[in-house]
VOPAGU-2260 file (C-alpha; in pm, 1 decimal, decimal comma):
REM VOPAGU-2260
SITE   aa  ch    i         X         Y         Z
SITE  MET   A    0    7985,2    6763,5   13554,5
SITE  THR   A    1    8083,5    7109,4   13612,5
SITE  SER   A    2    7850,1    7379,7   13390,1
SITE  ARG   A    3    7976,0    7648,5   13188,1
SITE  ILE   A    4    7823,1    7851,5   13425,1
SITE  GLU   A    5    7985,0    7744,2   13685,1
SITE  ALA   A    6    8325,2    7701,9   13486,0
SITE  LEU   A    7    8289,8    8131,0   13453,6
SITE  GLU   A    8    8196,1    8160,4   13815,6
SITE  ASN   A    9    8491,6    7941,7   13912,0
SITE  ALA   A   10    8749,0    8168,2   13672,6
SITE  ALA   A   11    8575,1    8474,6   13816,1
SITE  ALA   A   12    8634,6    8407,0   14194,7
SITE  ALA   A   13    9038,5    8303,1   14121,9
SITE  PHE   A   14    9084,1    8625,7   13965,4
SITE  ASP   A   15    8924,5    8816,2   14265,3
SITE  ALA   A   16    9144,8    8574,3   14469,1
SITE  GLY   A   17    9438,0    8736,3   14333,9
SITE  ASP   A   18    9600,1    8437,7   14118,7
SITE  PHE   A   19    9575,5    8590,5   13814,1
SITE  GLU   A   20    9740,1    8911,3   13984,9
SITE  THR   A   21   10043,7    8688,1   14114,2
SITE  HIS   A   22   10092,9    8555,2   13792,2
SITE  LEU   A   23   10148,4    8922,3   13564,7
SITE  ALA   A   24   10338,1    9007,2   13928,8
SITE  GLY   A   25   10606,0    8761,1   13775,3
SITE  LEU   A   26   10553,0    8819,9   13445,8
SITE  VAL   A   27   10595,3    9194,2   13479,5
SITE  ALA   A   28   10931,4    9141,2   13736,1
SITE  ILE   A   29   11135,1    9040,2   13408,8
SITE  PRO   A   30   11252,4    9276,2   13233,0
SITE  SER   A   31   11221,2    9194,7   12878,2
SITE  SER   A   32   11264,5    9496,1   12696,2
SITE  SER   A   33   11369,0    9421,0   12291,8
SITE  GLN   A   34   11441,4    9801,8   12283,1
SITE  ASP   A   35   11729,5    9767,1   12516,8
SITE  PRO   A   36   12067,6    9558,0   12398,8
SITE  ALA   A   37   12153,3    9605,9   12803,7
SITE  ARG   A   38   11820,0    9349,4   12857,3
SITE  ALA   A   39   11857,7    9058,5   12602,0
SITE  ALA   A   40   11917,3    8785,2   12812,1
SITE  ASP   A   41   11558,1    8856,1   13023,7
SITE  LEU   A   42   11409,1    8782,5   12689,4
SITE  GLY   A   43   11506,9    8474,8   12696,5
SITE  ARG   A   44   11442,0    8435,2   13069,1
SITE  TYR   A   45   11081,0    8566,9   13042,6
SITE  LEU   A   46   10971,0    8267,4   12826,4
SITE  GLN   A   47   11200,5    8001,1   13012,5
SITE  GLN   A   48   11094,7    8102,5   13364,2
SITE  GLY   A   49   10825,7    8312,4   13317,9
SITE  ILE   A   50   10570,4    8133,4   13081,9
SITE  GLY   A   51   10732,9    7777,3   13066,5
SITE  PRO   A   52   10671,0    7657,7   13419,9
SITE  TRP   A   53   10281,9    7786,5   13332,7
SITE  LEU   A   54   10281,8    7558,4   12997,7
SITE  ASP   A   55   10425,1    7300,2   13190,8
SITE  ALA   A   56   10121,8    7311,9   13458,0
SITE  LEU   A   57    9857,4    7371,9   13116,9
SITE  GLY   A   58    9993,0    7065,1   12966,7
SITE  PHE   A   59   10149,6    7223,7   12706,9
SITE  HIS   A   60   10490,7    7050,1   12496,7
SITE  TRP   A   61   10709,8    7395,0   12438,7
SITE  GLU   A   62   11010,2    7456,0   12290,7
SITE  LEU   A   63   11235,4    7772,7   12244,4
SITE  HIS   A   64   11382,9    7826,8   11930,5
SITE  PRO   A   65   11610,8    8096,3   11861,9
SITE  ASN   A   66   11546,0    8396,2   11630,6
SITE  PRO   A   67   11578,7    8318,6   11250,6
SITE  LYS   A   68   11743,4    8714,1   11258,7
SITE  PRO   A   69   12040,4    8752,2   11444,0
SITE  GLY   A   70   12065,0    8954,0   11710,5
SITE  VAL   A   71   11670,7    8915,3   11774,4
SITE  GLY   A   72   11524,2    8732,7   12098,6
SITE  PRO   A   73   11415,9    8379,2   12024,4
SITE  ILE   A   74   11078,6    8254,3   11981,2
SITE  LEU   A   75   10816,2    7978,2   12189,7
SITE  LEU   A   76   10615,3    7747,4   12020,6
SITE  ALA   A   77   10382,3    7585,6   12258,5
SITE  GLU   A   78   10140,0    7305,8   12151,9
SITE  ARG   A   79    9896,4    7108,1   12357,3
SITE  LEU   A   80    9740,1    6844,4   12162,4
SITE  GLU   A   81    9436,5    6632,4   12256,5
SITE  GLY   A   82    9320,3    6467,8   11884,4
SITE  GLU   A   83    9341,3    6485,6   11515,0
SITE  ASP   A   84    8976,2    6502,0   11503,0
SITE  LEU   A   85    8951,5    6816,0   11727,5
SITE  PRO   A   86    8925,5    7224,5   11603,5
SITE  ILE   A   87    9279,3    7383,4   11646,5
SITE  VAL   A   88    9307,5    7709,8   11768,5
SITE  ILE   A   89    9637,9    7866,6   11728,5
SITE  THR   A   90    9704,9    8192,7   11964,7
SITE  TYR   A   91   10015,4    8466,1   12007,6
SITE  GLY   A   92   10157,8    8693,7   12230,0
SITE  HIS   A   93   10493,3    8868,1   12299,4
SITE  GLY   A   94   10675,0    8873,7   12569,5
SITE  ASP   A   95   10880,9    9176,4   12456,1
SITE  THR   A   96   10838,1    9502,5   12584,3
SITE  VAL   A   97   10946,5    9902,7   12516,4
SITE  ARG   A   98   11226,7   10064,3   12736,0
SITE  GLY   A   99   11152,6   10058,3   13062,9
SITE  MET   A  100   11218,7   10491,4   13113,7
SITE  GLU   A  101   11263,0   10441,4   13472,2
SITE  ALA   A  102   11313,4   10747,2   13568,5
SITE  GLN   A  103   11009,0   10878,5   13385,4
SITE  TRP   A  104   10728,4   10687,0   13614,3
SITE  SER   A  105   10552,5   10849,1   13891,7
SITE  ALA   A  106   10664,2   10865,0   14271,2
SITE  GLY   A  107   10575,1   10554,8   14389,8
SITE  ARG   A  108   10631,6   10318,8   14067,6
SITE  THR   A  109   10865,9   10139,6   13839,0
SITE  PRO   A  110   10827,6    9962,0   13537,2
SITE  TRP   A  111   10959,8    9615,5   13684,5
SITE  GLU   A  112   10720,7    9584,1   13962,5
SITE  LEU   A  113   10305,0    9547,2   13977,9
SITE  ARG   A  114   10160,5    9787,8   14117,3
SITE  ARG   A  115    9762,0    9791,7   14225,6
SITE  GLU   A  116    9613,8   10192,3   14291,7
SITE  GLN   A  117    9233,5   10262,4   14298,0
SITE  HIS   A  118    9164,9   10565,9   14061,9
SITE  PRO   A  119    8803,0   10721,3   14042,2
SITE  ASP   A  120    8751,6   10493,5   13707,1
SITE  GLY   A  121    8827,6   10168,5   13893,2
SITE  ALA   A  122    9176,3    9957,3   14024,2
SITE  ARG   A  123    9478,9    9913,8   13759,2
SITE  TRP   A  124    9808,4    9750,1   13757,0
SITE  TYR   A  125   10081,3    9945,4   13637,6
SITE  GLY   A  126   10383,6    9805,9   13563,4
SITE  ARG   A  127   10605,1    9810,3   13200,1
SITE  GLY   A  128   10366,9    9493,3   13009,2
SITE  SER   A  129   10055,7    9548,3   13241,4
SITE  ALA   A  130    9887,6    9580,5   12942,9
SITE  ASP   A  131   10166,1    9556,3   12617,5
SITE  ASN   A  132   10173,8    9238,5   12611,6
SITE  LYS   A  133   10262,9    9063,1   12921,1
SITE  GLY   A  134    9882,0    9095,6   13090,8
SITE  GLN   A  135    9698,2    9051,4   12768,8
SITE  HIS   A  136    9856,1    8708,1   12683,4
SITE  ALA   A  137    9845,1    8592,3   13044,7
SITE  ILE   A  138    9468,4    8644,9   13082,3
SITE  ASN   A  139    9421,6    8430,1   12782,0
SITE  LEU   A  140    9622,8    8158,9   12972,2
SITE  PHE   A  141    9456,6    8211,4   13283,5
SITE  ALA   A  142    9135,7    8131,8   13121,6
SITE  LEU   A  143    9242,0    7793,2   12974,0
SITE  GLU   A  144    9390,1    7728,1   13290,3
SITE  GLN   A  145    9031,4    7742,7   13482,0
SITE  VAL   A  146    8848,8    7564,9   13212,3
SITE  LEU   A  147    9092,1    7313,4   13206,0
SITE  GLN   A  148    9016,9    7289,0   13580,6
SITE  ALA   A  149    8693,6    7261,8   13556,2
SITE  ARG   A  150    8659,3    6990,2   13309,9
SITE  GLY   A  151    8927,7    6754,1   13482,5
SITE  GLY   A  152    9242,1    6867,7   13253,5
SITE  ARG   A  153    9078,1    6786,4   12932,1
SITE  LEU   A  154    8994,0    7106,4   12668,1
SITE  GLY   A  155    8809,4    6882,5   12397,5
SITE  ALA   A  156    9041,0    7091,5   12173,0
SITE  ASN   A  157    9360,1    7194,9   12050,4
SITE  VAL   A  158    9569,8    7459,7   12132,7
SITE  LYS   A  159    9901,0    7589,3   11974,0
SITE  LEU   A  160   10080,2    7866,4   12093,2
SITE  VAL   A  161   10403,8    8154,3   11946,0
SITE  LEU   A  162   10515,9    8385,8   12204,7
SITE  GLU   A  163   10799,4    8598,0   12044,2
SITE  THR   A  164   11040,7    8855,9   12217,5
SITE  GLY   A  165   11088,2    9099,8   11894,5
SITE  GLU   A  166   10720,8    9250,0   11874,0
SITE  GLU   A  167   10861,6    9569,8   11998,7
SITE  VAL   A  168   11144,5    9623,2   11728,6
SITE  GLY   A  169   10900,8    9481,7   11447,1
SITE  SER   A  170   10866,6    9144,6   11481,3
SITE  PRO   A  171   11211,6    9045,5   11282,5
SITE  GLY   A  172   11197,3    8683,3   11192,8
SITE  LEU   A  173   10879,8    8622,0   11297,5
SITE  ARG   A  174   10742,2    8590,5   10905,2
SITE  ASP   A  175   11044,5    8362,5   10820,0
SITE  PHE   A  176   10964,3    8180,3   11162,1
SITE  VAL   A  177   10580,3    8067,2   11058,0
SITE  ALA   A  178   10664,9    7997,5   10767,2
SITE  ALA   A  179   10917,1    7769,4   10864,5
SITE  HIS   A  180   10677,2    7561,5   11126,2
SITE  ALA   A  181   10380,9    7611,7   10865,9
SITE  ALA   A  182   10277,3    7295,4   10881,0
SITE  ARG   A  183   10306,1    7224,3   11248,8
SITE  LEU   A  184   10123,0    7534,7   11272,8
SITE  ALA   A  185    9807,3    7499,2   11072,3
SITE  ALA   A  186    9489,2    7588,3   11254,1
SITE  ASP   A  187    9132,5    7605,7   11199,3
SITE  VAL   A  188    9161,1    7951,3   11367,6
SITE  PHE   A  189    9368,4    8253,0   11498,6
SITE  ILE   A  190    9266,6    8400,5   11851,1
SITE  ALA   A  191    9483,7    8656,6   12037,4
SITE  SER   A  192    9476,5    8931,7   12214,6
SITE  ASP   A  193    9716,1    9289,1   12157,6
SITE  GLY   A  194    9623,7    9650,6   12142,2
SITE  PRO   A  195    9281,7    9851,4   12293,1
SITE  ARG   A  196    8931,8    9809,3   12336,0
SITE  VAL   A  197    8721,3   10077,4   12170,5
SITE  THR   A  198    8638,4   10196,6   12482,0
SITE  PRO   A  199    8772,8   10065,3   12842,5
SITE  THR   A  200    8411,5    9913,9   12917,4
SITE  THR   A  201    8369,6    9812,0   12557,1
SITE  PRO   A  202    8486,8    9413,4   12476,1
SITE  THR   A  203    8640,6    9451,3   12108,3
SITE  LEU   A  204    8643,1    9178,1   11888,3
SITE  ALA   A  205    8854,0    9266,6   11547,8
SITE  THR   A  206    8911,5    9099,3   11253,1
SITE  GLY   A  207    9238,1    9295,9   11143,2
SITE  THR   A  208    9447,1    9562,1   11169,6
SITE  ARG   A  209    9549,9    9834,4   11008,0
SITE  GLY   A  210    9900,9    9823,9   10818,2
SITE  ASN   A  211   10199,9   10157,3   10884,0
SITE  TYR   A  212   10367,6   10235,7   10604,6
SITE  HIS   A  213   10703,4   10471,6   10681,8
SITE  PHE   A  214   10896,0   10714,4   10468,4
SITE  ASP   A  215   11139,3   11019,9   10439,1
SITE  LEU   A  216   11065,4   11347,4   10195,3
SITE  VAL   A  217   11400,5   11540,0   10188,2
SITE  VAL   A  218   11455,4   11892,1   10028,7
SITE  ALA   A  219   11792,9   11930,1    9997,9
SITE  PRO   A  220   11958,9   12207,1    9758,8
SITE  ARG   A  221   12342,0   12277,9    9839,1
SITE  GLN   A  222   12612,0   12150,6   10025,9
SITE  GLY   A  223   12598,8   12383,0   10293,3
SITE  GLY   A  224   12430,2   12655,4   10459,3
SITE  VAL   A  225   12438,0   12996,6   10316,0
SITE  HIS   A  226   12440,5   13377,4   10535,2
SITE  SER   A  227   12086,0   13462,9   10560,4
SITE  GLY   A  228   12126,0   13821,1   10477,0
SITE  HIS   A  229   12307,5   13776,8   10173,3
SITE  TRP   A  230   12092,7   13517,1   10052,4
SITE  GLY   A  231   11730,6   13502,9   10208,8
SITE  GLY   A  232   11478,7   13568,2    9927,1
SITE  LEU   A  233   11763,9   13489,1    9637,7
SITE  THR   A  234   11790,5   13122,6    9716,9
SITE  THR   A  235   11540,8   12802,2    9768,7
SITE  ASP   A  236   11459,1   12772,5   10168,3
SITE  PRO   A  237   11444,7   12410,5   10157,2
SITE  VAL   A  238   11196,6   12414,7   10461,9
SITE  ILE   A  239   10936,6   12639,1   10306,0
SITE  VAL   A  240   10906,7   12407,9    9980,2
SITE  LEU   A  241   10916,4   12096,8   10186,1
SITE  SER   A  242   10626,1   12268,4   10439,5
SITE  HIS   A  243   10404,0   12348,8   10103,6
SITE  ALA   A  244   10471,8   11983,1   10009,4
SITE  LEU   A  245   10327,6   11835,6   10308,8
SITE  ALA   A  246   10058,8   12094,6   10294,2
SITE  CYS   A  247    9946,6   11941,2    9915,4
SITE  ILE   A  248    9950,7   11616,2   10090,5
SITE  ALA   A  249    9719,7   11680,6   10352,7
SITE  ASP   A  250    9495,9   11973,9   10387,6
SITE  ARG   A  251    9475,3   12245,8   10707,7
SITE  ASN   A  252    9286,3   11985,5   10875,4
SITE  GLY   A  253    9414,1   11663,3   10806,4
SITE  ARG   A  254    9202,8   11576,1   10519,0
SITE  ILE   A  255    9408,8   11329,9   10283,1
SITE  LEU   A  256    9465,1   11489,8    9881,7
SITE  VAL   A  257    9655,2   11235,4    9712,6
SITE  GLU   A  258    9395,6   11042,6    9558,0
SITE  GLY   A  259    9592,7   10720,6    9548,3
SITE  TRP   A  260    9555,4   10744,2    9947,9
SITE  ARG   A  261    9213,8   10727,8    9989,4
SITE  PRO   A  262    9040,1   10414,0   10045,0
SITE  ALA   A  263    8746,1   10313,2    9873,1
SITE  PRO   A  264    8361,7   10472,5    9992,7
SITE  LEU   A  265    8296,3   10253,4   10350,3
SITE  SER   A  266    8058,7    9968,9   10243,2
SITE  PRO   A  267    7693,8    9973,1   10366,5
SITE  GLU   A  268    7843,4    9622,4   10581,4
SITE  ILE   A  269    8112,5    9879,8   10733,6
SITE  LYS   A  270    7898,6   10162,4   10817,7
SITE  SER   A  271    7660,7    9929,1   10984,6
SITE  MET   A  272    7904,5    9750,4   11137,2
SITE  LEU   A  273    8051,3   10068,6   11289,3
SITE  ALA   A  274    7725,7   10280,2   11348,9
SITE  GLY   A  275    7724,7   10409,4   11732,9
SITE  CYS   A  276    8091,6   10275,1   11791,4
SITE  PRO   A  277    8223,1   10453,9   12094,3
SITE  VAL   A  278    8566,5   10575,9   12044,2
SITE  ASP   A  279    8781,2   10610,8   12382,1
SITE  MET   A  280    8959,4   10938,7   12452,1
SITE  GLY   A  281    9237,4   10789,1   12623,8
SITE  GLY   A  282    9279,4   11026,5   12904,2
SITE  ALA   A  283    9363,8   11395,6   12882,2
SITE  ALA   A  284    9711,7   11340,4   12662,4
SITE  ALA   A  285    9468,1   11430,9   12319,3
SITE  THR   A  286    9120,1   11573,9   12235,6
SITE  LEU   A  287    8884,4   11399,7   11932,7
SITE  GLU   A  288    8843,0   11664,3   11712,5
SITE  PRO   A  289    8539,8   11640,9   11520,6
SITE  GLY   A  290    8659,2   11823,2   11213,5
SITE  TRP   A  291    8939,9   11714,9   11195,4
SITE  GLY   A  292    9025,1   11356,7   10940,5
SITE  GLU   A  293    8839,5   11263,6   10629,8
SITE  PRO   A  294    8481,7   11499,0   10614,5
SITE  GLY   A  295    8198,2   11294,2   10664,6
SITE  LEU   A  296    8275,2   11000,9   10859,2
SITE  SER   A  297    8254,2   10911,4   11212,5
SITE  PRO   A  298    8549,2   10924,0   11450,4
SITE  ALA   A  299    8537,9   10502,4   11474,1
SITE  GLU   A  300    8507,4   10503,8   11098,1
SITE  LYS   A  301    8837,3   10710,1   11048,0
SITE  LEU   A  302    9038,0   10520,6   11297,0
SITE  TYR   A  303    8899,6   10156,8   11197,4
SITE  ALA   A  304    8826,9   10203,8   10812,2
SITE  TRP   A  305    8972,3   10535,5   10648,6
SITE  ASN   A  306    9360,3   10568,8   10639,6
SITE  SER   A  307    9554,8   10869,8   10771,8
SITE  PHE   A  308    9881,8   11064,7   10711,7
SITE  ILE   A  309   10106,1   11158,0   11005,6
SITE  VAL   A  310   10420,2   11359,4   11007,3
SITE  LEU   A  311   10597,4   11189,5   11285,4
SITE  ALA   A  312   10935,9   11421,9   11299,1
SITE  MET   A  313   11085,4   11763,6   11105,3
SITE  LEU   A  314   11399,9   11914,9   11081,8
SITE  CYS   A  315   11571,9   12160,0   10979,2
SITE  GLY   A  316   11844,6   12338,7   11130,3
SITE  ALA   A  317   11904,2   12332,6   11522,1
SITE  PRO   A  318   11610,6   12522,6   11679,1
SITE  GLU   A  319   11807,8   12527,3   12001,6
SITE  ALA   A  320   12109,2   12680,6   11853,0
SITE  PRO   A  321   11973,2   12831,7   11519,0
SITE  ALA   A  322   12232,7   13011,0   11268,6
SITE  ASN   A  323   12184,0   13317,3   11078,5
SITE  ALA   A  324   12164,9   13079,5   10744,8
SITE  LEU   A  325   11941,5   12906,3   10504,2
SITE  ALA   A  326   11943,9   12582,9   10646,7
SITE  PRO   A  327   12126,3   12287,9   10343,0
SITE  ARG   A  328   11858,1   12026,7   10439,3
SITE  ALA   A  329   11498,7   11984,0   10590,7
SITE  HIS   A  330   11364,0   11607,1   10664,8
SITE  ALA   A  331   11023,5   11448,7   10761,8
SITE  HIS   A  332   10962,3   11129,2   10855,2
SITE  CYS   A  333   10597,0   11069,3   10758,8
SITE  GLN   A  334   10371,3   10719,9   10830,2
SITE  ILE   A  335   10060,2   10673,1   10658,2
SITE  ARG   A  336    9840,0   10477,5   10864,0
SITE  TYR   A  337    9625,3   10254,9   10585,6
SITE  VAL   A  338    9357,6   10011,7   10616,3
SITE  PRO   A  339    9387,5    9638,6   10438,0
SITE  GLN   A  340    9230,6    9686,5   10167,1
SITE  THR   A  341    9482,0    9941,4   10025,9
SITE  ASP   A  342    9777,6    9779,1    9827,2
SITE  PRO   A  343   10108,1    9953,8   10029,3
SITE  GLU   A  344   10296,4    9894,0    9675,9
SITE  THR   A  345   10069,7   10208,1    9513,3
SITE  LEU   A  346   10165,0   10426,2    9820,9
SITE  MET   A  347   10443,3   10585,9    9680,6
SITE  PRO   A  348   10394,2   10558,0    9331,3
SITE  ALA   A  349   10085,0   10779,9    9365,2
SITE  LEU   A  350   10318,4   11029,6    9591,8
SITE  ARG   A  351   10551,3   11075,9    9334,1
SITE  ALA   A  352   10286,6   11148,0    9041,3
SITE  HIS   A  353   10116,1   11382,2    9296,5
SITE  LEU   A  354   10403,9   11592,0    9397,7
SITE  ASP   A  355   10563,2   11606,5    9071,8
SITE  ALA   A  356   10180,4   11731,2    8948,9
SITE  ALA   A  357   10202,0   11958,6    9183,1
SITE  GLY   A  358   10540,6   12103,2    9118,7
SITE  PHE   A  359   10753,8   11958,2    9401,8
SITE  ALA   A  360   10956,4   11729,7    9162,9
SITE  GLU   A  361   11270,8   11881,3    9392,3
SITE  VAL   A  362   11104,7   11694,2    9702,2
SITE  LYS   A  363   11261,0   11338,1    9726,6
SITE  ILE   A  364   11135,1   11050,4    9847,5
SITE  GLU   A  365   11360,1   10788,5   10080,9
SITE  ASN   A  366   11381,3   10474,6   10290,4
SITE  PRO   A  367   10988,0   10392,3   10193,7
SITE  ARG   A  368   10944,0   10053,9   10369,2
SITE  ILE   A  369   10636,6    9874,2   10570,6
SITE  GLY   A  370   10623,2    9879,8   10907,8
SITE  MET   A  371   10389,4    9670,1   10951,4
SITE  ALA   A  372   10171,8    9507,2   10738,4
SITE  GLY   A  373    9742,4    9520,2   10715,0
SITE  SER   A  374    9534,6    9223,9   10731,8
SITE  ALA   A  375    9157,5    9127,2   10700,1
SITE  SER   A  376    8951,0    8869,0   10803,7
SITE  ASP   A  377    8603,3    8818,9   10615,8
SITE  ALA   A  378    8351,8    8987,5   10882,5
SITE  ASN   A  379    8107,2    8683,0   10780,3
SITE  ASP   A  380    8336,8    8416,2   10862,8
SITE  PRO   A  381    8158,5    8187,1   11099,6
SITE  TRP   A  382    8462,6    8170,5   11331,8
SITE  VAL   A  383    8386,1    8552,0   11336,3
SITE  GLY   A  384    7996,9    8475,5   11431,0
SITE  TRP   A  385    8085,9    8221,8   11683,9
SITE  ALA   A  386    8347,4    8406,7   11847,7
SITE  VAL   A  387    8115,8    8729,7   11903,7
SITE  ALA   A  388    7797,7    8458,3   12001,7
SITE  SER   A  389    8024,4    8309,5   12266,1
SITE  MET   A  390    8130,8    8624,1   12435,3
SITE  ALA   A  391    7823,2    8774,7   12451,2
SITE  ARG   A  392    7705,5    8458,9   12617,7
SITE  SER   A  393    7964,0    8530,9   12863,9
SITE  LEU   A  394    7921,2    8904,2   12957,6
SITE  GLY   A  395    7586,8    8962,9   12894,3
SITE  HIS   A  396    7577,8    9262,4   12675,8
SITE  LYS   A  397    7703,6    9389,5   12345,0
SITE  ILE   A  398    8029,9    9278,5   12190,2
SITE  GLN   A  399    8205,4    9557,9   11913,2
SITE  HIS   A  400    8329,4    9405,8   11615,0
SITE  ILE   A  401    8534,7    9644,9   11433,6
SITE  PRO   A  402    8725,1    9537,4   11070,4
SITE  ALA   A  403    9028,3    9628,6   11191,2
SITE  THR   A  404    9249,8    9775,3   11436,9
SITE  SER   A  405    9345,2   10114,5   11446,6
SITE  GLY   A  406    9720,7    9984,1   11595,1
SITE  GLY   A  407    9955,8    9779,5   11335,6
SITE  MET   A  408    9977,0    9380,8   11481,9
SITE  PRO   A  409   10163,5    9094,8   11282,9
SITE  GLY   A  410    9849,8    8898,9   11201,7
SITE  ASN   A  411    9919,1    8887,0   10783,5
SITE  VAL   A  412   10234,5    8702,3   10929,3
SITE  PHE   A  413    9996,1    8393,7   11042,0
SITE  GLN   A  414    9728,5    8480,4   10727,1
SITE  ASP   A  415    9969,7    8498,5   10467,7
SITE  HIS   A  416   10133,5    8160,3   10591,8
SITE  LEU   A  417    9829,4    7967,7   10749,2
SITE  ASN   A  418    9572,3    8092,1   10608,4
SITE  THR   A  419    9365,8    8113,9   10904,7
SITE  THR   A  420    9063,3    8325,1   11012,5
SITE  LEU   A  421    9219,8    8622,5   11222,3
SITE  ILE   A  422    8998,2    8707,5   11547,8
SITE  TRP   A  423    9216,8    8945,7   11791,9
SITE  ILE   A  424    9021,2    9001,6   12121,5
SITE  PRO   A  425    9204,3    9319,3   12269,4
SITE  HIS   A  426    9224,1    9325,5   12644,6
SITE  GLY   A  427    9397,8    9694,9   12725,7
SITE  HIS   A  428    9257,2   10061,6   12632,3
SITE  ASN   A  429    9368,4   10377,8   12454,8
SITE  GLY   A  430    9459,1   10587,9   12797,0
SITE  CYS   A  431    9722,3   10227,6   12902,0
SITE  GLN   A  432   10008,7   10500,4   12799,6
SITE  GLN   A  433   10129,2   10106,0   12668,7
SITE  HIS   A  434   10468,3   10282,5   12511,5
SITE  GLY   A  435   10525,7   10541,9   12776,4
SITE  PRO   A  436   10571,0   10570,5   13236,1
SITE  ASP   A  437   10282,6   10443,5   13400,8
SITE  GLU   A  438   10183,6   10179,2   13171,8
SITE  HIS   A  439    9915,9    9992,3   13341,3
SITE  LEU   A  440    9598,0    9752,0   13275,0
SITE  LEU   A  441    9262,4    9819,1   13432,1
SITE  VAL   A  442    9158,9    9570,0   13671,7
SITE  ALA   A  443    8755,2    9556,8   13609,7
SITE  ALA   A  444    8888,1    9517,8   13207,8
SITE  ALA   A  445    9107,3    9269,7   13285,3
SITE  ARG   A  446    8838,9    9017,9   13467,8
SITE  GLU   A  447    8600,2    9057,5   13198,4
SITE  ALA   A  448    8831,9    8958,4   12965,5
SITE  VAL   A  449    8916,7    8673,7   13128,0
SITE  LEU   A  450    8534,6    8564,8   13175,8
SITE  ALA   A  451    8546,9    8646,3   12774,4
SITE  PHE   A  452    8814,3    8365,8   12737,5
SITE  ALA   A  453    8699,7    8141,6   12974,9
SITE  GLY   A  454    8407,2    8106,3   12761,3
SITE  LEU   A  455    8530,3    8101,6   12469,3
SITE  TRP   A  456    8778,4    7824,8   12549,5
SITE  TRP   A  457    8487,0    7636,8   12669,4
SITE  ASP   A  458    8271,2    7662,8   12351,7
SITE  LEU   A  459    8594,4    7547,5   12194,2
SITE  GLY   A  460    8580,8    7222,0   12303,3
SITE  THR   A  461    8207,0    7205,2   12344,4
SITE  PRO   A  462    8092,3    6889,4   12114,7
SITE  GLU   A  463    7918,9    6999,6   11771,0
SITE  THR   A  464    7556,1    6854,1   11850,9
SITE  ALA   A  465    7526,1    7166,8   12178,6
SITE  GLU   A  466    7485,4    7506,6   12141,1
SITE  GLY   A  467    7769,4    7708,3   12104,2
SITE  ALA   A  468    7998,2    7436,6   11905,7
SITE  PRO   A  469    8282,0    7541,0   11693,1
SITE  PRO   A  470    8269,0    7577,4   11296,4
SITE  ARG   A  471    8418,9    7297,3   11147,7
SITE  ARG   A  472    8588,4    7300,2   10848,9
SITE  GLY   A  473    8918,1    7104,0   10640,5
SITE  ARG   A  474    9196,0    7286,2   10712,7
């Protein structure tokens, strides 16, 4: 009988032989961009032709469902059921990508063809979706394939999969879909992969995600522009007012000044969890600045356990063709990245009170909305401890546990309707350029991820009496 060690060795050998690369190349070749209306047919094609035959070979029963929201890509639901008395894991991924941005890729690279290149930090696979999210859910399926082969086609557990094609446009319809199929999707634990590790070489497990909240700030004192010579110094310049309003929301170093937006002081448990946690620099695109943001917090605490305020866009007049006029309107589109403990319903009332108290009653708050809600599971849940121990046993070194990923993901949908523990195990890294040209997946990180998930799949089907058995509890 194949042992756990042999199963992981076989998975590594299959990866090294190019089997995974072949799978990933086929998936990347399907231009399934949900942000490009011309690619709408490719969303269904990705699920039916890219993923469906693979699921057939793995013993899944799968179905393609129309999205509950018109005009959004379909959703795949797959089940691999071996017995009612066995543990059930539900996993998730998204087969859609952002736009290809074909003209912006470096010479020799195209978004819809997987290309392997060697770099000083190791080999990379370039291609749209290689990191977000085709490569990540493909890693998990490839690891499952290797364990099934090692066990003669039987896992010893049940697996359910939801694969959507609308995540890059905000996952419309996913909540309605999960709610409608909640009984069928019931599971002991949610384990899926998206987003970046804390560093490329640090295996990471997150038990939640920060949410993101959007709103506009508008100052519009008049219907039209007025001559700057005749009216400058006499009437309101909206961009000056808006700039001062923004400055009262966050100080010169980005520290949030709205009291209702500041989380409670970090608990000893969170501080211990993040002690020594590294933060990926993500290449040369940005520099980690210790003095930016909340004083007294480490970079990891700011990123994974605190709220941040960002101005995504700001407009007044036409900078490319300025007129000698005071503009009639200034407009800023803003975002809050918030930890799951923050109630998003309190964000705008707190801002309104703060602006009024600071003398900015004329600043309007418009279009407030949640982009993607935050979510969190108990860091001490038995499933979390089981997953961390399994990964450490497979990889032979520390697993970095974080309370929430820095970016948004739709875990809240599964938590709200299935009441299941959330475990995210990301395989990307901050420098993967997932929403820009030259998106790539690090080959070494992907290989390590295959081993981690092969161990998880193996341990999921381990009898209760053996080491590494999964927790058992009623659903």
